[in-house]
N, C-alpha and C positions, 0 to 999 in steps of 0.2 A: 512797817514798826509803829507807825502812828495808830493804828487799826488796832495793835495789841495792848495798846496804852490805853485807848481809852475803854478797852473792853477788860482790863482790868481794873481799872477806875470805875468803871459803872458797875462792877462786879462785887467790887470794895464796898461802893455806897448800898448795894441792896442785898449787903450780906447783913444787915443791920436790920433788917425787915422786923417788924415788930409781929406777934403774936395775934391770931383771930380769934374769931368761934369756932366752935368745938361741931359747930353744923356749916355744911357747904354751901355759901349764899348764891354762888354762880357767878357772882364776881370775882374778876381776876384782873391783876395790872402786871404789868411788864414794861423793864428800865434796860435800856441795852444801848448799843453802842451800832450804829450803821454808815456804811460807805458806799457813796454813790460814784456811779463808774469810771467819772473823771477824776477819783482819787481826792473827793472830800469827803470830808467824817463826818457825825452828825449823832449827837445822844438824842432818842427817841424812846417816848412813853406811849406806852398804850391801856385802855381802859376797857373790860370787855365784859358782856353777861353771857356766859355760857347757858340758851337755850334748854337745849338736854344734850346726848352724849354726842349729835355730829352737827347740831347748829350754835352757832354765836354770832354776837353781834360786836364791834369794835371801833370805838375811835382810836387813832393816834396822831400825837403832836409831834415833829422832829427838828430841832434848833441845830444849826453850823457850828462846827466847833473848830475846823480847820478846812479851809479852802485852796484847791489846788493851782498853780503857776503854770498859765498856761502861757506862753510866750511871752514872760514878763507882766501878764494879768492875772489877777486873781479871780479864781473865777469857783461859787462855793452855795451853796443852798444856806439863805438865810432861815427859812424856817418854810415847814410844812404842815397843813391840817389834812388829813382823810377819816373818810367814815367804810368802813367793811364789813359787809355778811360775809362770815367762814365758816365751810361748809367741815368738817373733820372726818377721819377714819380710824380709832383706834385698834390698832393693832396687837397688842398684849394692855397689862394694868397702868404701865408706866409709858409706854411709846404710842404717837398715833402722827399721821399725815396729815394736813391739810392745802387747801385750798381757798383763795379767798379775790371778793371782788368787790369795787366799790368804788369812789371818786375822790381825788385831791385836788387843793390849792397851794401849788410852792413858790416861794420867791425867788429866783436866784441873784444873786448879786455881784457884779462885773466889776473891780476896779483895777483900777491902771493904766499906765501910757495916756494918759488924757482921757478915758473913760471912768466915768464913777456913774453906773446905773445900775437899777434893778427889774427886774423882769416877773412878769406877776403869770405864772403859768397854770391852766386847770386842765382838767382831761378825765379820762376813766382812768383806774387803778387796779392792777389784776396780780395777784402770785399766787405762792403755795411756800410750804418748808414743813417741818417734823418739830416735834415738842416733846421730848423727855423728861419725866418726872421723877424727879431723885426722892421724895414722898409724897403723901397724901396733898400735901400744901406749896411744896418747893420745885421748880424744874427750872428747864432750858430751855429754847427755843432759836432754831435758825429759818429763816427765810430770804426768797429773794419778792421783789415786789418791781413790776413795769410801770413805770407814769407815762401815761400818752400823755402828748400835746400836738396843739396845732396853731399855725399862723404869729408864733412868735420869733421879733428879731430884736439886735441890740447893735444898730449900727452898720445893720447889712449882714450881720452875721447870721445863720439862720438855726432856732433852735428850737424847731419843731420836731416830732418824732417819739421815739419811745428812749426812756431811759429808766438804766436798772440800780436798785438797789440791793443792798446785802445787808444782813441785822444779826446780831447775835444778843439775845438778851434772857434776863433773869425773871423767870414765872414767878409769882404771887396769888396764888387761889383764897378766899375768902369763903 
């Protein structure tokens, strides 16, 4: 239910997007909601540049808005920043599938039961998804991203491995 509220809020906020130039510049932005595997939620923004119909580069920033309660301890993403190369396969004028790979820097917060720490994690990031354009400038995007990390622990609890995120975003092309 929290995820649905975040998606509706993000969609409402992006509904007021301003109109852009008539000619496509290759620049695009995304704004949406992201769920992290352990049930915490983020607001996510992306800024990208479409090099051609099959390749783009994009930067991503996410900020935690709802933490997960695990045995009385709040765990969640404080912030996350990443850069990606994205390969797209257009299946029609409106619909495309994509894969992306890059690198992320993520800070997790852990608070409760005498613990108040943050954990900085970085590593490879990879994933894929689908994009559906409603018209030539506006669309929706759904994706999954895997964040890899190693040798990270708080109070003996190992946070290494791979975490996955699931995002739904509004797309605006300029």
